[in-house]
N, C-alpha and C positions, 0 to 999 in steps of 0.2 A: 955076532953084535948081541949085546945083552937085550932081554926083553924090556921092552919100555913100561911104565906103569900105566900109561894112557895109550889109547888108540885114536882118540880124538880130542879135540879142543872146541868148546863152544862159548862163546861170548853173549853176554847180554849187549843190549844196545845204547839205550839211553843214561848216560851217566858212567858207562864202562868204557864203550868206544869213542862217543861223542857227547861233550859237555852240551846237552839240550837242557838240563836241569836247573843251572844257575839262571839263563835266561827265562825259563818256565816259572822258578820261583819269584822272581822279579815282577813278571807279569802278573802272577796270583797275588802277589802283596800289593801292587798297586791297584788291581781290582777290588780288594778288601779295603783298601784306605780309601777308595772312592765312594763307599758306603758307610764309612764311618768305623770300620772293624780293623782290627789288627792281626795280621798273621805270622805266627812264630816260625822260626825256622824247624825247632823241634818237632812242631805239629805237622807242618808240611812233609817233612821227610819221613816221619812215621806213618802218616795218614795218606798222603796223595801218591807220593811218587812210587811209581812201580805198581799201582793198583788200577784196576778197571773203573772202579766207582769213587775214585778220590775226589774229583772235581764235584761231583755231586754232594759228596759228605761235606766239602768245605763251603759250598752253597748253603746246604742246609744248616750247619753247625756252626758257621762263623758269619756270612754274610746275610741271610735271611733274617735271625734274630734281630739284627740292627736296622734292616729295611725289609719289612714283610711283604712290601708292594712290588718289589722287583721279583720277575719271573726267572726260572732256570733258563728258559729260552733266551732272555734278554742277557743274563750273565754268560750263557755260553758264546754268545755273538760277541760280546764286549771283550771276552778273554781272547778270543780269536784275534781281534783288532790289536790287542796288547802284544800278543805272541809275534806278531807281524813286525812290530817295533823291537820288541827284545831279542828275537831270533837272528838279527843281523850280526850279533857277537858270538854267534855259536863257533866252537872250535873243537878240534880233536882233543881227548883227553891226553895226559902227558904219557909218552912212550908206546902209544899205540903202533904207529908207524914201524919203529925198530923191531918191535916183537912180531908183528904180523909179517915182515919180511922175513925173520928169522926162521918162524915156524914153518911158513911155507917152503923156505929153502930146504927145512929139513924133513919134509915129507907129510907132516901132520894134517890129515883132513881137519877143515876148520869150519864152523857154522855160528850164525847168529840165532838167538832164540830170545824173542821179544814179547812183552805185552802190548806192543804199539801196533798200530795197523799199517799195512803194506805201503801205502802211500807215503806215510811218515818215514819209514825205513828206506824206501826207495830214495826219497828226496835226498837224504844225507849220505848213504852209501854212495850214491852217484855223484853228489857234491864234492865228497872228498876223496873219490876214486878208490873205494875200497871193495867195489864188488868182486875184483878179480882175485882177492884173497879167499874167498869163501865158496865151498863147495855147496852149501845149503842155507838158506835163509827162511827162518819158520816165524811168524807172526800171528797174532789173535785171529786173523782170517782163516788161518789154518786148522783150528783147533776149537772144540765145543766149550772148552772151559779154560777161561785165561788164569794167569798166575794170581794166587799161590798154587793154583792146582799143577800138576807136574806135566800136563798135556803138551805144552809147547815144547819143552825139553825132550819128552818122549818122541815127539814129531821130529825133531831134530836128529835125534840118535838113529830113529828109522830111516830118514832121508839120508844119513851116512852110512847106513849099514853096520853100525858099531852097537855093540851091547851097552845098555845105560851105564852099567857098572865100570865100564872103561873108558869114560868120559870124564873130562875135567872142564870144570865151569868156573868163569869169572863172572862175578856179580856185585853190584854196588847198593843193592836194597835188601831190607829184612824179607819182603816178599819174595823177591827173587831167589834169595838163599833159601827159602822153604820149599820153593817149588822145585829147584834143582834136587834137593835133599829128598824131596817126596819120589821123584824120579828116580832114585838109586845113585845119583851121581857124586862126585866129589866136588865139592864146590869151596871155592876161594872168594873171601870177602874182598872187596876193593873199595872201601868207602871213597865216595866222591867229595867235591866240597859242599854239598849239601846235606850228604849222609854222614859225615866223619863225627857227629856226636853220638851216633846210635851204637848199641851195643851189637857186635857182629859175633857173639861167642857161638852162635848157632852154626856158623860156617866151620869147615874143617880146618882152614886156616885163614889168617888174614894177612894182606900185603897193603902198604901206604899206597901204592902207586903201581901201574903196569910198567912204569919207568925203572921199577926195581926186579922184574920178570925176565929171565932169559932161559935159555934152552936148558942150561944146565939147572937152573934154578927148578923148573918143570918137572926135570928127571929126578931129581933129589929133593922134592917137595915133601915136608914133614907134616902130617896132618894129626890132629887130637883124635 
């Protein structure tokens, strides 16, 4: 059997496996409008999604200049309320289940590496019954530094027992792409509905959807 290019495959969670980003953007957009501010998709995709301090930046840069009386604590509470409404429409990203089934059947060790906390990831991996596909889940709780630092990806590789250079990563944010590259991994950009306007040239390759990825594609991936 020919030697595989990669020994393990790692997925980001939000926007890569599960479309939590569309309802999150709608919640953030509603919050901004409640305080007389407009939130552009480009700003949200480049500044908020995938980062650990994105919401605080949105509060400080978009909302509080319009309404300086509202506190960060108040904004976080209202955002949680809006999430509850919008997350009812959360769905898997296209192509996720067929790809995971194929990769599992081929014997690839699979992991999740996410900037989100474990409670959040547990919620969706349980809801969509994805846990059986993965050998390891690495979250912000597991590392000292969150994305764009490489820590969570290095943690995932260590848990899998695979050298980072032999890991293939699928990511939908620029912050995530930078984290995976800093870990020494090959990273494929998979722009989501809300990050598709961003420049993913930092990724080793880009694919429009996981629906276009299969075992043959992975074993013959052409990277820049």
